[in-house]
N, C-alpha and C positions, 0 to 999 in steps of 0.2 A: 768480720768480713767487710771490705770496702763497699761503700754504697753503690758503685757501678756494678759490682758483682751481684749484690743483692737485687738490683734491678734486672740483671740478666737472668737471675733465677726466676724472677716473676715472668719474664718473657717466655722462658722455657716452659714454665708451668701452663701458661696460656695456650701454648702450642700443644702440649700434652693433653690438656682437657678437651682439645678438639680432635683427638684421635691420632696424632702424629707424634713422632719422636723428636726430642731436642735435648741437647746437652752443651755445657760450656766446654770449649776445646781446651784441654790441658789447664785445668783450673789453678793448679799451684803456680804454673809459669805466669798465667795471666794476673794472678793475684800479686806476684812480684812486680810485674810490669806496671800495674796500676799504682802500687805503693811507691814505686820509684818516681812515677810521674806526679804523684801527690807531693813528694818531697821537693820536686823542682817547681811546684806550683803550676803545673801544666794543666790548664782549665779544660781542654778537650780530652775526653777519655774514650778509649775504643775497646770493645769486647767482641771476640769471635765466637760465633754459635754454630754448631753443626746440627742439621735437621733434615728429615726426609720430606718435609712439606714442600710443595711447589709455590711459585710466585703468586699465582691466582688465588690460591687458598690462604696464603699469607696476608694478602691484601684484605681479605675478608675479616681477619682477625685484627690487623693493624692498618687501617685506612691510609695512614701517612707513610706507608712503605715506599721507598725510593729505589731507583736502579742501583746496580752494584757500583761500589767505590773502590773496592779492593780486588786484587788479582784472584781469579778462580771463584769469588763469591758471586751470588746471584741476585742479592738485594741488600739494602741497608735500611736501618730504622734509627732515627735521631730522636732521642727523648732527653730534653734538657741539654746538659753538657756532654751527654754520653752518646756515642754512635755504636750500634750493634751491627756487625757484619754477618750475614747468613751464608753458610757454605752447605753444599749438597752432602748428604751422608752417604756412606758406603753401606748400601743395603743388599749387596751381592751375596748370595748364599755360598758362592764359590771362592771367596777371598779368604786368606789365611787369618785365623782367629786373632792372633797376636798383633797383627798390623792393620786390622780393619777399623780400629778406633782412631779418630783423628788426633795426632800428636802435635802437629804444627801447622801454621799457615804462612804464606809468603810474607805477610805483615809481621808476624811474630819472629820469623826467621831473620827478617832484615833488622829488626831491633837487636836480636841477639848478636848479629854480626857487628853492628855499630858499637856495641858494648863489649865486644870481644869474649862473649860468654857462650859461644857455639861449641858444644861438646861433641865428642866422636859418636855417642850413641844417638845423636840427632842427624847423623849424615844422611840417612835414608828414611826420613819420617813419612807417614801417610799424610798427604796433603789432599783434602777433598776437592774434587773438581767434576765437571760434567763429563759424561762417558760418551765415547763413540766407538764404532766397530774397529777402528785401526789404533785406538789408544793403546799404548804399550808396545807398539811395533815400530821398527825403523821404516823409513820410506821404501816402498817397493821398487823404486828406481835402482836400488842396489842389486836387483835381479835375485834376491834370496829373501827368505822369510826369517827375520831376526827380531828378538825382543830388545827394547831400549835399555840402556844402562847395564846393570849386572843382571843377567837373565834369571838367576835363581831368586833374587829379590823382587824383580818385576812379576815373576810368576806367583810369588807369595801374595801379592795384592789382589790377584784374581786367577784361580787355577783354571777357570774356563778358557783362559788364554791359550792353554795347551791344546785344547780341542780346536780353538779357532785357528791356531797356527797350522794344524794338520789340514784343516779345511782350505785355508789360503794356499798351502803348498799344493793340494790336489787340484783346486780350481784354476789357479794361476800358473800351474805347471812350473813351479819354482822350488829349488831345493831349500831345505831348512838349514840355517846357519849352524855350524858345529856346536858352539857353546849353547846356543838355544836348544838344540836337539838333546844335548847332555842334560840340560836343566829339566826338560820334559820327561826324559827317561828316569831321572833321579826322583821325580815328583809323581810318577805314575800312580803310586798308591794313594798319595794325598789328593790327586785329581779325582779319584773314585770316592774318596772320603768326603770331599767338600763340594763337589759339583753334582747337582741333582741330575737324575736321569732325564728329566724333562729338558733341562738346559742342553745336555749333551745332544738329545734328539733334535732340538731346535737348531743347533749348528749342523747336524747331520743332514737335516732336510734342505739345507742351503747348498749342499754339494750337488753338482750337476751329475746326471745319470752316467754320462761318459767318463766321469772322473771318479765314480764311486769306488771302483776297484783300487784305485790309488789310495783313497782315503782309508779304506778298510786295511789295506796293507800297512799304512802308516800307524793305524791304531794297534795292529798286530806287533809291528817292530818296536813300538814304544811301550809295549806290555800293558797298554790301557784296555785293549780288547780282552785280555785274559781275565780281567775282573768284571768287565761289562757283559760280555757274552762268552763264558768259558766253554760252552758247548761248541762254538765255532772254532776256537783255538785248538780244542782237542782234535780236530780234524787233521792238524799238522802231524799227528802221531799215528794216523791211519793211512795206509797205502792202498792203491788199486792199480791196475794195469792201464797205462795210458794208451798204448797200442803195441802190437807185436814187436815192432822194430825198436821202439824206444824204451820198452819195459815199464817199470813202476814209477809212480809219482805220488806225492801225498794228496790226499783228498782236498786239503786247503789249498794247495797250489793249483789244483784244477778248478776249484771254485773261483779263485781270483781271475783266472784265464777266462772262464765262462762269462763273468761279470764284465770283463773287458771287451769280449767279442759281441755280446747281446746288443748293445746300442748301435752296432754297425748297421743293422737292418731296421731297428726301431729306435731312432735317436730320441732323446728327451723322455724316455719312458722310465721314470724313476721307480715306480712300483714294480715294473717287470724286472729291472735290474736288481731290485732288493730281493725279489723272489729267487733270482739266480744265486744270491748269497746264501739262501737257505735251502736250495734245491737238493743238496746231498747231505744235509745235516743228520738224516736218519741213518746214514752209514755208520755213525758212531755207535748206534744202538743195535744195529742188525749185523755187524761184521762177524763173520764165521769162517774159520779155516777148514776146508774139506779137501782131502787128498792133494794137499799142497796149493790149492787155490783158495782165494779169499772171496766169499759170496756175500751179498747184501740183499737178500730176499725181502721184498716189500719195504725197502728203505723209503720209497716215496710216500707210502701210507703212514709209516712211523714218523717220517719227517714232517708231514703236515701236522701231526699232533704235537710234536716238540715245538715246531715254529709257532703254533698258536700260544703255547705257554710262554715263549720268549717275547713275542710281540705284545702280549698283555703286560708282561713285566716292564717292557719299554714304553708303555703308555699309548699304544696305537689305538685308533678308533675301531670300533667293531666291524664297520663295513671294509676298512682297509685290511684288517686281520683276515677277514673272510676271503678277500680277493687274493692275497698273498698265499694263504694256505691252500686255496683252490689251485693255484698255479703249481705249488709244490707237490700237491697230491697227484696231479694228472701229468706231470712233466715227462713221464715215461711212455705215455700213450703212443706218441708219434715215432718212437724209436723202432717199433716193430712193423713188419710188413703187414699192412691191413687189407682185409677183403672189402667187397662192396659194403656189406653190412657194418663192418668195423669202421670204415672211413665215415659212414653216415652217423654212427654212434659218436665218433670223435667230433664231427662237425656240429653236432648238437650241443657240445659242451660250450659254456660261456667262455669267452676270452680265448678261443682256439687259435687265433692268429699269434697271440703271445706264446702259446704253447709251442707252436711250430718253430718260432724263433728261438725259444729256449733250446730246442733239440738242435737247430742249426748251429747255435753258439756252442753247444756241447760237443758237436762233431768237429767244429773248427778248433776247439781247445784241445782235442785229442789227436788232431791230424788224422781223423778217421775216415771210414768209407761212407759215401753218400748213396749207397745202393738202395737201402730200405727208404731212405729220406726221399730220393727222386721218385721211387715207386709210388710212395704215398702222395706226393705232389700230383702225379698224373691221376691217381685214384680220386683226388679231390675234384678234378675236372668232371669225372664221371658222376660225382656226387650231385652235380647240378641237374643231372637228368632224373626225372621222376623214377622212383623205384620199380613201378609196374612196367616201365618200358625197358628195364634191363634184361628181361627174359622174353623171347619171342612168344607170340600167341600159339604157335604150333611147335611141338617137339619134333625130334628126328623121325620117330615112328609115324607120326601123323603126316609129316611131309612126304615120306615114301608112300604112305597109304593114298594120299590125294593126288600125287603126281605119277605114281606107278614106277618110280625109279628104284634101282637096286642100291643096297648099302655101298658107300663109297665117298670120295671127296666132294662129290656134287651135293650131298645132303648138307655138309657143313657150309658149303657156298650159299645154298638157298637159305639156310638158317641165319647166316649173317646178313644176307640181303634183306630178309624179312624184318630183322631187328632194326636195321637202318631205316627201312621204310616206316616202321612204327615210330621211331624217334623223330623222323622228319614230318609225321602227321599224315603220310599217304595212306597208311593202313590203320584202322581204328577199331576193328572188331574181327571175330573169327571168320565170318563170311568173306570179308575183304582179304583176310590173310590167305584163305584157300585159293581165291581167285588169283592172288598175287604169285603164290608159289607155283601154280599151274602155268601161268603166262610165263613166268621166269624160267621154268623147266623147259617149256617148248622152245624158248629162245636159245638156251644152252644146247639143246639137242640139235637144233638147226645149225648152230655155229660149229 
């Protein structure tokens, strides 16, 4: 082995002993280049090393480290007549295994071109370089999301780009270029194989609440959601009645529409929108056909349990899981016409404004009736009144006894007047109530 390569091995070992990775890029090729240079008596030797160490830690091991001299490198070290160029390693979990090891650098590529030795299998080598969020993408000025170069080859370098492309498309409201889309669909299985759930969710969390419905739809259309959350995609095979005029729709279609509608009243509410994604997931487990109708009894209760299992699998924090499951479990409460006691029980729930907006979004998604919803909104106003003030201090029989009037509409009038006097604070006890109804009855008789 030529001495420059032996020295490079020593450099790599020093880095390895400090807890980092390092290796000589394409050792056979560099050995050939070094030997060719020795034959031409070229005194200056250059070796390319790939490592995951950063510049600051590299300086601690080799104090005479200098700034980069070669394209895409991040540092260089000169020892005698040999210059070592350091390139960042591909340490992404989501890159394709066969292409994540550095095969070539711009310096070596240039030497091969000068000697006419560039072979076809080096046409798309992995060249280590620093990463940024838009690396691998064409400029957004094209008004579409597109991978650079050959989409399939670009995606092989980092399968996380597939999820990122879906995020860009959703957030920037741009279509995905056709060949890029074909590459994502073709690689859906590999995306799930090589990209960790944590990395997927890190991209997901960067999707704005208003655009989450689009992101989820893209996940579904690309077949990635089928492997990530199969419980959700199964909803595309379950139907329910949208409304009497429009008939059936799939539960998944309804879910997407609810997610789209929810941020209209509560913008930027990421967790509330995510709860809308799972709000009907229990219908998969509770669907039952009875007399030609499909019923989903207790789907909200079952859905909360299923959601908890899924969110744990996706790596959510316990407090976030509790919040989302709470919203799923109680999302049906405001759908039914509530009594005074019912509305008070509802208002005692945590996050009840979010629950109201989930119901509003559900009604919008179905083009449904607001009758029960509007009734409950009015009842919420009454919930501001203390419960003891919702009933008059005297019932109908007592009002007739103390005023001497006979059964009839006047009893109801006195009862309502007494209740309003209690709410305003004019009447605070039974004695005051008796005096109030007697005076009120006299005025009514005189009139």
